[in-house]
N, C-alpha and C positions, 0 to 999 in steps of 0.2 A: 504493500500500500504506500510505501514511502515516496516513490516518484510522484504519485498523484497528490499525496499530502503536500509535498513541496510545491507542485504546480498550483494547487488551490491557494496556498498561502501567498504565493507571488501574485496571483490574480487579485486576491482580496486586498493586497497592499496598494494596488493601483487604482481602486475604484471609488468614484463618488456617484451619488444618486441625484440626477437632475431631471426635472419634470419636462414632459413633452406634450404638446397639444396645440390646437389651433388658436386657443385663447389662454394666455399665460400671464400670471401676475405673481410677483415676488415682493417680499417686504419684511419689515421688522416692526415689532410692537414694543413700545417702551412706556415706562412711567412718565407722566407729563412733568413731574417736578424733578425727580432724581435722574431721569434719562437712563435708568437701568433697564435692561431687557426683561420682558415678562415671559418666562417659559410656559409652554403648554396652554396658551390662551386659545380659545375657540374662534375660528374664522370660517364663516359660512357665506357663500355667494347667494345672490337673489334667485338663482336657479336651483338652490338646494345642495350644491357641492360644498363639502366641508373638509376642514383639516385642523390641525393644531400646530402651534409654533413649537420649534425645537427648544433645546436647553438654552440657546442663545437668543430666543425670541424671534427667530426667523421662520418664515413660512413660504410655501410655493404652492400655487393652485394651477392645475392645467385642466382644460375642459374642451371637448369637441364643440360644445355649444357656447355661444357668446353670453357673457354676464356683464353687468354694469355696476353692481354695488356689492359691498361686503358688510357683514354684521360681525362685530367683535364683542365677545363677552369674556369676562374674567372675574372670579370671585373677589369681592372687595372693591370692584371698580364699576363705574357706570358703563352700561352698554353703549356702543357707538356704531353708527351707520356711516359708511364711507363710500363716496362715489369713486368708481375706478377710473383713473385718468386714461385718456385714449392714447397719449403719446409716451407716457412714462410707464415702463414695465416693472419699476421698483418703487415702492412707497414706504414712508415711515409714518406709523400711526402712534399717536400719543394718547394714552388712556388716563382719565382722572379718577383718583381714588374716591370711593363713596364712603364718607365717614359714618353715615347712618347705618349702612349695611354692616360695616365693621363693628360698630357698637352693638348691634343686635347679636352678632355672632359671639362677641365677648360676654354679653349679658346672659345668653341662653346656655352656652356650652360651658360645663364645668371642666371638660377636657377637650382635647382635639377631637371634633366630631368624626373625623375620618377613621379614628381608631375603632370606634364602635362598629362602623360599617365593615372594616377589614375583619374584625373579630367574627361578625356574623357570616361573612363570606367564607372564612376558614371553617367555621362551624358547619356550613352547608356544602363543603367541598364534595363529599361523597355523593350527596344527593344530586349535584349538578355535573359531576364528572361522568361522561358517557361510558367510561370503562368500568365504573362502579354501579351506575344507576340502571344500565341496560343489560339485558340478557344476551342479545346479539345485535349486530349491525353490519351493514355492507355498503360500500360506496365505490364509485370510480373517481380517479384523480387524474387530472391533466396538469403536467408541470412543464414550464418552459424557463430555461435559464439563459440569460443573455449577458455577455460582456460587450459593452457598447458605449456610445457617447451621443449626446444630442448635437447634431451638426450645427444648429443655430447658436450653440454656446461657444463655438470655436471660431476664432478669427481666421479668415481665409487669405490673409495678405502674406506677401513675402517680405520679411523684415530684414533690415540691415543691422549687422553687428559691428560695433565700434570698440576701439580700445582707447582708454584715456592716456594721453601722452603729452607732457608739457602743457597741462591745463587746456588741452584741446582734444577733440574726438577724431580719431583716424579710422577710416573705413577699413574693415578686415574681410568681411564675407557677407553673403546673403544667407539668411536663415529661412528655409522653406519648409521646416518641420510642420508647422501648423497648416500651411497650405496643402501639403501632401496628405496630412492626416485627415483634414476635412474632405478632401477629394475621395479618400479611401472610405471614410465613415459614411459619406453620402451614398455610397454604392452598397456597402455591406457592413454588418456588425463585426466585431473582433472575434466573437465566438458565440455559438448557439448549440444547445442540446435540448431535446424534448423527451418526455416520458408519459406513457399512459399506463396506469396501474389500477388493479382492483384490490381493495382492502377489505378483509373480512375479520370479524371479531366474534368469538364465542366465549362467554364467561367461563373461566377455568381452563381455557385453551389459549388465552392471550390473543394477540393480533398477528395477522399474516398479510404480507403484501405479495401479490403476483404481478410481475411486470409483463404487460401484454404487448407493449411496443416500446422501443427505445431507439433513439437516433442521436449520434454524437458527431458533430462536424469534424471531419478529418479521419474518422475511424469507421471501418466496415463492421467491425465487431465492437460491442460495448466494452467500456473499461469498467470491469466489475468493481474495482476498488472505489471508483467514483460513485457508482450507484450505492455502494455500501455506506458512503458518507452520510447520506440521508439528511441533508442540511435543512430541509423544510420541516423536519419532525421536531416539535417542541410542545410542551404543555405547561400551562399555568397551574394545573391542578395537582401536579406531582410535588413531592418534597424538594426535589432538585430540579432546577430549570437548566436544560442542556441547550447551549447555543454554540453552533460551530465547533462541536467537539469538546467544549469546556463546561464544567458544572458550576452552577451558582445556586446559592440559597434562593428558593422560590419566594417571590414577594407574597405568596399565599401559603407558605409553609407554616407548620405549627409554631415554630419559634421565630417567625418572620418579624414580629413586633419588636424583637430584641435587636434585629439587624437593620431595619429600615425605618426611615421617617416617612410619614404619610401626610398628604395635604389635599383637601377638597378643592378642585379647580372650578367645577361648574356642575350644574344639573341640566341635562339635556333630555330630549324626548325622542324615542325610537319610532320605527314605522308602525308598531302596534299601538302607539299612543301612550305607552307607559313611560315613566321617567327612569333615568339611570344616572348614577353619580360618576363623575370623572374624578379619579383620585390619582394624584401623582405620588410616586414612591422613589426613594433615593437612599443609598446606603448611609448609615449613621457615621461610619468610620471610613476615611479615605485610605486606600491601600496602594501598594506599589503598582498593581495592575488594576485597570479600570473595572469597576463593578457595574451591575445592572442598574439602569434608571429608566423610568417610563411612566405610562399611564394605564390605569385599569378602568374600564367602563363597566360598572356593576349595576345590575337591575335592582330597583328599589325594593321590590317585594320578595323575589326569590333569592336575591343575593348571588345570582349567576352572572358569569362573565358574558357580556355582549361583544366585547372587544378587548384585546390586550396588546400593549406595545412595550417592547423591551429594547433598550438602546445601550450601546457601548460607545462612549465618546472619548476618543484618544487619537493617537497617530493614525489609526484606522477607525472609521465611524461605521458602526453596524446598527441596523434597525430591523427588528423582527416584529411583524404585525400579524395577529390572528383574529379573524372576525367570525362571528357565530350567527346562525339563523335560527329562529324560534320554530320548533316543531310542536304544533298545538295539541295533536292527539297524545303525544308522549309527555307533553309539558316539560320540554327540555330544550336548552340552547345547544345546537349541534354545530361544530366547526364547518365553515363553508369556504374559507379562503385563507391561505397563509402566504405571506410575502417576506422575503429577506432581501434587503438592499445593503450594499457595502460600498464605501467610498473612501477616498483619502480624507483623513481627519484634519481638524483645524487646530489641534494642540499637540503637545509632545508627550502626552501620557502613554504608558505602555498598554497594549491590548493583547490578550491571549487568544489565539486561534488554533484549534486542533492541538492543544497542548503546548504550542510554541508561543513564546512571548515576542511580539513585534515591538521593537524599540526604536526610538529616535537616535540617530547617530550624531554624536557631538563632533565627530571627526570628519564630517563631510567637507570636502575642499570647495572653496568658493573664491573665485578671482574677482576682486572688486574693481579691477581695471577694465573688465569687459562690460560693455553696455549693450543691452539688447532691449529694444522698445517693446518686444512681445510681452503681453500681460500674463495671462494664465498659461501654465504648463499643460502639456497634453494629459498628464496624470490628473490634473484638476478637473478635466472634463470626462474622464473615463469612469465608468461605474459597472458594477455587477448587480443584477436583479434576478431573483428566482421567485417565480409566482406559481402557486398551485391552486387550482380550482376543484372543489369537491362537488359531485353531482350524482344523480341516480342513487339517492340515499334510501335504503330500506332498513327499518328498525323493528327489532323483536319478531322477526320472521324466522322460520326454521332454517338454520345454517349449521353445517358441520365443517369445522376447521380441522384439516388433516396436517399433521406435522407442523404445528405452529411454531416450534422452535426454529424452523427454517424461516426466519422472519422475512426473508425476501426469496421468492422463487421466480426465475426468469423463464418465460415461455420459450420453447425451442425455436419459435419463429419470430421472436420479439425484434430481432435485428433485420428482418426481411420484409417488414410491412410495406405495402405500396402506398401511394399518395391518397388513394380512395379511402383506405383504412384510416389514415391520419386525419383526413378531412371529416370523417364521421365522428371521431372522438375528440378532436380539438375543440376546446371551449373558447379559445382565442385564435382567430384566423391568423395564418402566417403571412407576412408581408413579402413584397418582392425583395426587400433587403435581407430578410431571413432566408429565403430560398437561394439568393446569391451567395450568402455566407456559406451555406453547405457546398455550393459549387466551387467556390474559391478555395476553401480549406480542404475539401476532399482532393482537389487537384494538387494543392501544395503539399499535403501530407504524402500523397502517392509519389510525387517527384523526389521528396526528401527521405522517403522510407521511415516516416515518423512512427507508424504503427509497429513496424518491425523493431525499431530501436527501443520503444517502450516495452514491448514484450520481452526483449533481452534484459532490460533493467529490472523488470518485475521478477523474472525467473532467477536472475543472478542474486537478488536479495534473499531468495529462498534457497540458494545454494545450488542452482542449476544453470547451465548455459544451453539455451535452446537452439536447435537446428530445425529444419522443416518437419521431420518426423520423430526426432529423438532428442531428449534433453539429457545432457551430460551432467553427472553428479560431481560437483566441484570438491565435495568432501572426500571423494575417493582418489583424488589426484596425488596427494603427498601426505605422508605422516612419518612419525618416528617413534620407536619404542626400543626398549633394551634388548628384546629378542630378535626382532627383524632388522634393527638399525633403520636406515631410510627405507621407506616403503613407497613405491611409486605405482600408481594404478590408473585405470580408466573404466568408466561405467556409467550407467544411467537407465532411463526408462522411456518408452515410447510415449508420445503426447497425443492429444485429442485430434490433431491433424492426421495422424496415422490411423487412429480409430477411437471412437467414443465409447465403444463397448468391449474392446479387447486391448490388452497392454502386455508388453514384453519388457523384462528388466534383466540386466546382466552387468557384471563388473568383474574385473580381473586385476590382481596386484602382484608385485614382485618385491620380496624383501632382500636387500643386498647383503645382509648379515647371515640370514639363514639360507639364502639362495634357493628359495622355494616360491612357487606360484600358488596363489590362492584365487578362488573364483566363485561366482554365484550366477545361476541362471534361473529365471522364473517366468511364469505367464499367468494371466488371470483374465476372466471374462465377466462382464457385468450382467447380473441377473435382473436387477431392478434399479432404475434411476431414483425413484421416490425414496426408497429405503437405502440407497447407496450400497447395494448388495453385490459382492464379488466373490467368486470362487476361483481358487488358483492352486498351483503346485510349483515347487522349486527344489533345486539341489544346491547345497553350499559346502565348500571346502575352505575353511578359514580359521582364524585364531580369535580367542576371546580371553579377557581377563578372568582368572579363576576367582570364585566366590563373589562374583559381582551380582548385585541386586538388579535384575533386568526384567523388563515387561514387554509383552507383545506390542503394547502402545508405546513405542519409543518416541522420545521428543524429536520434533522436526526442526528445531532451531539449527541454523547453519554455523558450523565452526570448522575452519579449514584444518586446524591442528588442535588436538586435544592435549593440553599441557600435562595432564596426569600421566599420559602414556610414557612420558620421558623417564619415569621412575618405577613403573610397574615391573615386577620381577617374575610373576607367576602367570603364565599363559597356558592354555590348552588348545589343541587343534581338534576341530570337530568336522565330521563329514556326515551330513544329514540330508535326507529326502523328506519333504513335508507336503501335506495337502492342507490348504487353509481356506477359511470362509470368514467373510466380513459382512456384517449386517447392522444397520441402525434400527433398533426397535423404535426409537424416536431420534430426531436429529441430535439431541443432546444426551442420548443414551445409546452408546455404541457397544457392539460385541465383536469379539474375534475368537474363532475356534481354530485349533491346529492339531494335526496328528502327524507325528514325526518319528522316524527311525534313523538312528545315527551311531557312529563310532566316535569315541572320545579318547584323546591321547594327551595326557599332561606333559608339558614341556619343561618340567622341573623334577627334581628328585622326590618322587612321591609314590607310595603304594597304599591302597585301601584294603584293609583286612576286615572281613566279615564272614561269619558262618564258616570259619576255618579255611577260607579261601582268600588268596592274595591277588588283587587286581592292580596292575600298572597301566592297564587300558581296559575299556569296557564298552559294551553296547547298551544303548537305552532306547526303549520304545515309549514315547511320551504323548499323552493327550493333555492339551492345555485349553482352558477357557478363561477369557478375560472380559471384564466389563468396565467401561469408563462412563462416568456420569458427570456432566458439566451443566447443572440446572440453569445457570444464568448466562451461558454463552449463547450467541446468536449466529445463525449460519445463512449463507447465500447458496441456493441450489441453482446451478447454471447448466447450460448444455454441455459444458466441459467438466462438470463435476461439482463437488461440494467445497465451499470456501468458508473459513471462519471470519466473520466480520466483527464480532465482539468477543474478546477473550475473557469470559466471565469466571468468577470464582464463587464457591470452592470447586475444585476438581478432585474427583474421587475415583481411584483405580483399584480394582480388586482382581486378583488372578489366582487361579487354582490349577495345579498340574499334578498328574499322576503318571508314574512309570510302571510298566508291566514286566514282570519276570517271566521268562520262557514264552514270550509272545513276540513274534517277528524277530527272534534272536536276541531279545533283551536279557541282560544279566542281572539287573538289580531292580528292586521295587521300593519306591518311596513316594511320599506325598509332599507337596509344597503349597503353602498359602502365603500370598504376598499382598501388601496393602500400601497405598500411597494416598495421602491427603494433602492437598495444596490449597492455600488460601492467601489472598492478597487484598488488603483493605487500603484504598486510596482516599486521601483526605483533600478537602478543597484547597488547602495551602500547599499542595503538590508533594507533601510528604506521604509516606506509605508504611504499612506494617505487613509483613508476610510471615506465614507459618508453613512449615513442612514437617509432616509426620509420616514416616515410612518404616517398613520392617517386613520380616518374613518368619515363617515357622515351618520347619522341615522335620518330618518324622519318617523313620524307616531306614533302609540301607542306602544312605546318600553319601557319595564321595565328596571330598573337600571342594572340588570344582563347582559343586552345586549348593554350597553353603553360603555364608555371608561374612564379608570382611569389613562392613560398615563404611566403605568408601574412604580409605585413608589417603593422605597426600603429604607424607613427611618422610624425610630420610635423616638418619643420624650420621651422615657423612662428616668427615673431618678433613681440613679445618672447617670451622662453623660457617664460613662464607659460602661453602659449597652447598649448604642447605637452602640457600636463597634461590627460589625458582618461581614459576608462575602458580598462582592459586587455581584450584579447580572449581567446579560448579557444585555447590552444596556438599563439599567434601570436608572431612575432618583434617584441618591443616596442620595439627600437631600430632596426629596419630601416625605412627610409622607403618609403612607397607608391611603386610603379613604379620603385624603385631598381635591382632586379635582375630579369631575365627569363632563363629557361632552357628549353631543350627536353629537358634531362635533369637531374635533380637528386635528392638524397636529404637528408633532415633527421633529426636525432636530438634527442630531448628526454629528460632525466633529471630527476626531481623527487622530493625527499624531504619528506614531510609529518610534522612532529612531532605527537605527541598534544597535544590542547588544554591550555593552561595554566590551572590552577584558581586564578586570582588573586582572584576574588570570585564570589559566587553568580550575578550577572548580567554578569560580565566574564570570558569564557573565550576569549581570542584564540587563533588558530592560526598557526603559523609554517611556511613552506615555503621550501626552497632549490631553485632551478631553474637548470639549465645547458642551453643549446641550441647546436646546431651544424648548419650546412647547407653543402653544396657542390654546384655545378652548372656547366653550360656551355651554350653555344648554338652550333650549327654554322654557321648563316648569318645573322648579325645584320643584314647589309646588306639582307636581303629585307624588313625591317620598317621602313617609311618613315613619318616624321612623329612618332615617339616616340624618346626617348633613354633608355637604360638601360645597365647595366654587366653584365659577366660575373661569375659567382660562383665561378670556378674555383680561387681561393686558399683558400676555406673561410671561412665567416662564423661568428663566435662571439659569444655574449652570456651573461651570468650575472646572476642576480638573487635577490631575497628578496621574499616575499609575506607580509604580515600581514593575515589575514582576521578577521572578527567583532570589529572594534574598536568599532563603534557601529551598532546597528540593522541589522546585516548588511553594513555598509560596512567597507572596509579600505583598505590602501594597499600598493603594490608599487613596487619600484625595481630597474631593470636597467641594466647597464653593458655597452657594446659594446667588445670587445677583439679582439686578433689582427690579421690582415692588413688588415682593413677598418676599423680604428679611425680616428677622425677626429682632426685636429690639436687642435681645441678640446675641452676636457674636457666642456663642457656639451652638445656635439653627440653625445657618446657616452652621455650619461645620460638615462634615461627614468624619470619618476615618474608612476605611474598610480593611479587609484582602482579599487577592486575592489568587487564586490557579490556576496554569496552569499545566495540566498533562504532565510530561516530560518522554519521553521514552528512553532517553539517546542518542539521535542522532537528 
């Protein structure tokens, strides 16, 4: 998702929202005495078109119909009617305070009257929230996103650039940037994308979106990561208000009165003849990053939202507007339109977008000797607007939502819809500028190979390099460990261009120290797209760390080199054939089944003694079942497969395996139960707390290769400086390799990550505090001959500190071993490690 995330942030930084229409008036409303701007004043034309002023008292009204007068109202001020000047498109309006009205408010209200209204609105949230009040609903949505500019706001002149020299101006060059930009923007927008979707909701099954049609300028196939951003989805009824990927305390949250100041701006009348309160909200405390500010339109009787506005006013200005329509039969206000506009801001305050802070650069170079008469910069006229219209609403009718955890499902033909389909579903007809935008960008993208480059970037971030039919696995290219030395390999898997229902995978590697080739081949066929069901088979001849806690659900994060491998001393070779089956009971409840038969060869001095038999190598026939549950993750089901769009927590993985003696040549019989619990809690201040609990229980005749070493990552090498290496992932940094072996164990890790420190523009280190604990035991240690290890039944403990992002992604960590297994020498308890976090620059 990262290339799209950065693409969106760059677009958002450039955009302002300017009105367009055949009749346009802009202005500012001020107090007649103090001349201070009046934010959120109501402005209505004589034709019924209305708006409110922004936080700086400015407004803009555009209409296809002519209007001649404006009516301005503001609490505590006299209403004023203003004739619209014919020649001037910008007016300043001065309002006079009404002392009588102010006195009445002061006499009647013992407290701020807005607080009572907000309390009642919070009290009635569940009654007015469609996801709480309704059993089912369904609607269609048409969304159009534009990056564009109003041609009338751009000067079309060619300007001259001068340089100050000896108190005179010397001509340097002609500046045709505005001229060329206006010529371009008259013809087409900068970007356009459209979407038609059907939303269904069934209480207890959550909400599901099915994308029926999607079109993105410059791309034949949709960019799934962009669709997953879902920037038009936000709600004032949730505890947290999510805007452009960032969470804010909702102005209608249960604790909102502690976080926001409220003020009644006006009382207006809706189309049904009822009154609604206009209430302005603003954070009580100013923070480093701009907070939410806006206006709520609240119905006087039901305390339901009729309209909600949320704004971020900083170096980037964001406005989100959600309007509601009244459904008489159900007595509820239902959302009918959402709009997000983004523009270049008018101040230097930081704004957070998709988790990244957009800052004002104090180091921008500016040459005062250069004089350019051009007024506004192109970025002052450019804006982004995303508008969604909701229609075909059905409420409380029989609906069955299948696999709702796949929050977005893309129809197989969504990218291939013809113009007749689009014209049927569009609620806002496309203009000639819009059609020309598709033509220009499609041609430009094809000539520059933009879609291919984006696909490469997307796959590389996931650890693959794509070709037409085959994606090479970058993690298979190079590695290093004590047994193989340098290991070079090549491998990968076929992609959806090769086939959407059949895939082949293969890899091969050569170790320069053991001088042996390892390889894997496999194939699978898809049985069901809806349930992501696959059946396959494979053969593997490779190495694995002995006593490793492994799962069928392996982590998919990409790491070119695993630093733990540098010190691992105990490996075993396995040659196995397996038949496997993968099936999603629900999108967030996944299962994997595997039946395998293999031979295992420890590559260290080891014999397993059981039932008066000695095994230096052995055959295992194993049946394995694994279950992974991620209740709060969300998924995107596409023609190319299943994608995770929200990595929710907790994640719970359970796996059970059983080996069979005297079946398909198996020598040993034992059972294994493994468990992993992961949880990550993110806070609004960008800090987070994570927990990891994992362990295993093995009973029966199990060799050491299939027991547990608790993931150590330390060496007692001398001199001490040789112990400094790279830290592992969730490894015990002070526990020596092969120090403990258990047939039953559990470990616990707690980690607190502070928000990154803003020390300098390019120096933003992050601090984490970590504590780990493990306890285990082994029933028959004497059965494992040739190796020495200890029991871990007294409980192993370590604590440490991690400083990341110190230089070019590198950092440092330090851990200390304490408790029952602490060593006599201080230096033997201390571990200092280097860390590395891949930084992509955003």
